ZADO-1210 file (C-alpha; in nm, 4 decimals, padded with zeros to 6 digits):
<atoms>
<atom x="-02.0970" y="-03.1461" z="-00.1025" code="UNK" pos="1"/>
<atom x="-02.2694" y="-02.9523" z="-00.3741" code="UNK" pos="2"/>
<atom x="-02.1325" y="-02.6409" z="-00.5026" code="UNK" pos="3"/>
<atom x="-02.3133" y="-02.4048" z="-00.7304" code="UNK" pos="4"/>
<atom x="-02.0268" y="-02.2817" z="-00.9744" code="UNK" pos="5"/>
<atom x="-02.0409" y="-01.9209" z="-01.1294" code="UNK" pos="6"/>
<atom x="-02.1526" y="-01.9092" z="-01.4907" code="UNK" pos="7"/>
<atom x="-01.8798" y="-01.7139" z="-01.6877" code="UNK" pos="8"/>
<atom x="-02.0322" y="-01.5102" z="-01.9675" code="UNK" pos="9"/>
<atom x="-01.9443" y="-01.5891" z="-02.3283" code="UNK" pos="10"/>
<atom x="-01.5811" y="-01.4475" z="-02.3992" code="UNK" pos="11"/>
<atom x="-01.5657" y="-01.1243" z="-02.5721" code="UNK" pos="12"/>
<atom x="-01.8866" y="-00.9896" z="-02.4803" code="UNK" pos="13"/>
<atom x="-01.9484" y="-00.6895" z="-02.2709" code="UNK" pos="14"/>
<atom x="-02.0696" y="-00.9010" z="-01.9676" code="UNK" pos="15"/>
<atom x="-01.7312" y="-01.1034" z="-01.9929" code="UNK" pos="16"/>
<atom x="-01.5363" y="-00.7746" z="-01.9932" code="UNK" pos="17"/>
<atom x="-01.6959" y="-00.6687" z="-01.6717" code="UNK" pos="18"/>
<atom x="-01.6888" y="-01.0264" z="-01.5130" code="UNK" pos="19"/>
<atom x="-01.2941" y="-01.0188" z="-01.6085" code="UNK" pos="20"/>
<atom x="-01.2375" y="-00.6806" z="-01.4801" code="UNK" pos="21"/>
<atom x="-01.4265" y="-00.7478" z="-01.1453" code="UNK" pos="22"/>
<atom x="-01.2661" y="-01.0858" z="-01.0942" code="UNK" pos="23"/>
<atom x="-00.9215" y="-00.9471" z="-01.1438" code="UNK" pos="24"/>
<atom x="-01.0026" y="-00.6590" z="-00.9284" code="UNK" pos="25"/>
<atom x="-01.1079" y="-00.9270" z="-00.6479" code="UNK" pos="26"/>
<atom x="-00.7956" y="-01.1246" z="-00.6858" code="UNK" pos="27"/>
<atom x="-00.5701" y="-00.8148" z="-00.6488" code="UNK" pos="28"/>
<atom x="-00.7398" y="-00.6936" z="-00.3299" code="UNK" pos="29"/>
<atom x="-00.7313" y="-01.0202" z="-00.1904" code="UNK" pos="30"/>
<atom x="-00.3702" y="-01.0687" z="-00.2656" code="UNK" pos="31"/>
<atom x="-00.2752" y="-00.7056" z="-00.1330" code="UNK" pos="32"/>
<atom x="-00.4809" y="-00.7779" z="00.2000" code="UNK" pos="33"/>
<atom x="-00.3015" y="-01.1181" z="00.2206" code="UNK" pos="34"/>
<atom x="00.0368" y="-00.9514" z="00.1792" code="UNK" pos="35"/>
<atom x="-00.0427" y="-00.6846" z="00.4184" code="UNK" pos="36"/>
<atom x="-00.1536" y="-00.9518" z="00.6816" code="UNK" pos="37"/>
<atom x="00.1970" y="-01.1412" z="00.6162" code="UNK" pos="38"/>
<atom x="00.4109" y="-00.8491" z="00.6415" code="UNK" pos="39"/>
<atom x="00.2271" y="-00.7115" z="00.9534" code="UNK" pos="40"/>
<atom x="00.2569" y="-01.0648" z="01.1364" code="UNK" pos="41"/>
<atom x="00.6240" y="-01.0743" z="01.0309" code="UNK" pos="42"/>
<atom x="00.6928" y="-00.7502" z="01.2066" code="UNK" pos="43"/>
<atom x="00.8152" y="-00.5914" z="00.8754" code="UNK" pos="44"/>
<atom x="00.5694" y="-00.3183" z="00.9021" code="UNK" pos="45"/>
<atom x="00.6871" y="-00.2068" z="01.2438" code="UNK" pos="46"/>
<atom x="01.0482" y="-00.1994" z="01.1280" code="UNK" pos="47"/>
<atom x="00.9708" y="-00.0079" z="00.8267" code="UNK" pos="48"/>
<atom x="00.7363" y="00.2353" z="01.0215" code="UNK" pos="49"/>
<atom x="01.0231" y="00.2905" z="01.2770" code="UNK" pos="50"/>
<atom x="01.2835" y="00.3489" z="01.0362" code="UNK" pos="51"/>
<atom x="01.0590" y="00.6014" z="00.8374" code="UNK" pos="52"/>
<atom x="00.9583" y="00.7926" z="01.1481" code="UNK" pos="53"/>
<atom x="01.3399" y="00.8280" z="01.2467" code="UNK" pos="54"/>
<atom x="01.4450" y="00.9406" z="00.8987" code="UNK" pos="55"/>
<atom x="01.1605" y="01.1829" z="00.8665" code="UNK" pos="56"/>
<atom x="01.2257" y="01.3250" z="01.2245" code="UNK" pos="57"/>
<atom x="01.6052" y="01.3735" z="01.1156" code="UNK" pos="58"/>
<atom x="01.5247" y="01.5469" z="00.8144" code="UNK" pos="59"/>
<atom x="01.2658" y="01.7836" z="00.9924" code="UNK" pos="60"/>
<atom x="01.5313" y="01.8844" z="01.2535" code="UNK" pos="61"/>
<atom x="01.7672" y="01.9565" z="00.9585" code="UNK" pos="62"/>
<atom x="01.5135" y="02.1455" z="00.7737" code="UNK" pos="63"/>
<atom x="01.4993" y="02.4179" z="01.0499" code="UNK" pos="64"/>
<atom x="01.8461" y="02.5245" z="00.9337" code="UNK" pos="65"/>
<atom x="01.8045" y="02.7878" z="00.6747" code="UNK" pos="66"/>
<atom x="02.0914" y="02.6705" z="00.4441" code="UNK" pos="67"/>
<atom x="01.9505" y="02.3248" z="00.3648" code="UNK" pos="68"/>
<atom x="01.5814" y="02.3634" z="00.4151" code="UNK" pos="69"/>
<atom x="01.4668" y="02.3043" z="00.0636" code="UNK" pos="70"/>
<atom x="01.6943" y="01.9945" z="00.0395" code="UNK" pos="71"/>
<atom x="01.5707" y="01.8263" z="00.3602" code="UNK" pos="72"/>
<atom x="01.2201" y="01.9166" z="00.2691" code="UNK" pos="73"/>
<atom x="01.2650" y="01.7247" z="-00.0718" code="UNK" pos="74"/>
<atom x="01.4039" y="01.4339" z="00.1117" code="UNK" pos="75"/>
<atom x="01.1141" y="01.3992" z="00.3475" code="UNK" pos="76"/>
<atom x="00.8817" y="01.4090" z="00.0228" code="UNK" pos="77"/>
<atom x="01.0769" y="01.1385" z="-00.1439" code="UNK" pos="78"/>
<atom x="01.0609" y="00.9300" z="00.1670" code="UNK" pos="79"/>
<atom x="00.6699" y="00.9737" z="00.1899" code="UNK" pos="80"/>
<atom x="00.6488" y="00.8425" z="-00.1543" code="UNK" pos="81"/>
<atom x="00.8651" y="00.5357" z="-00.0876" code="UNK" pos="82"/>
<atom x="00.7327" y="00.1826" z="-00.0614" code="UNK" pos="83"/>
<atom x="00.7554" y="00.2318" z="00.3272" code="UNK" pos="84"/>
<atom x="00.5431" y="00.5136" z="00.2853" code="UNK" pos="85"/>
<atom x="00.3032" y="00.3402" z="00.0712" code="UNK" pos="86"/>
<atom x="00.2769" y="00.0350" z="00.3199" code="UNK" pos="87"/>
<atom x="00.2045" y="00.2593" z="00.6145" code="UNK" pos="88"/>
<atom x="-00.0704" y="00.4353" z="00.4069" code="UNK" pos="89"/>
<atom x="-00.2007" y="00.0955" z="00.3091" code="UNK" pos="90"/>
<atom x="-00.1909" y="00.0059" z="00.6680" code="UNK" pos="91"/>
<atom x="-00.3792" y="00.3095" z="00.7837" code="UNK" pos="92"/>
<atom x="-00.6498" y="00.2437" z="00.5193" code="UNK" pos="93"/>
<atom x="-00.7197" y="-00.0980" z="00.7057" code="UNK" pos="94"/>
<atom x="-00.7303" y="00.0519" z="01.0532" code="UNK" pos="95"/>
<atom x="-01.0180" y="00.3069" z="00.9327" code="UNK" pos="96"/>
<atom x="-01.2338" y="00.0198" z="00.7932" code="UNK" pos="97"/>
</atoms>
């Protein structure tokens, strides 16, 4: 089998910097995609999604009470910024493509 190899530009040049940047970007994107697929097949994303939705629903119900509204709104914001929230946002990105 004959394979054409990619010629790496000379180290330290501008072309090498671009090549290095884009190859790192490709590796990271591929790793993220593989991790997403693995988590999805393992069922981990479903469990995270369900737990996150339950917690947000609980805090939304509690936020209707005037005495604790601000505290529960902050809790919802923190939940949406967690890794579970990030995983769900990442997942929704794949569904749009």
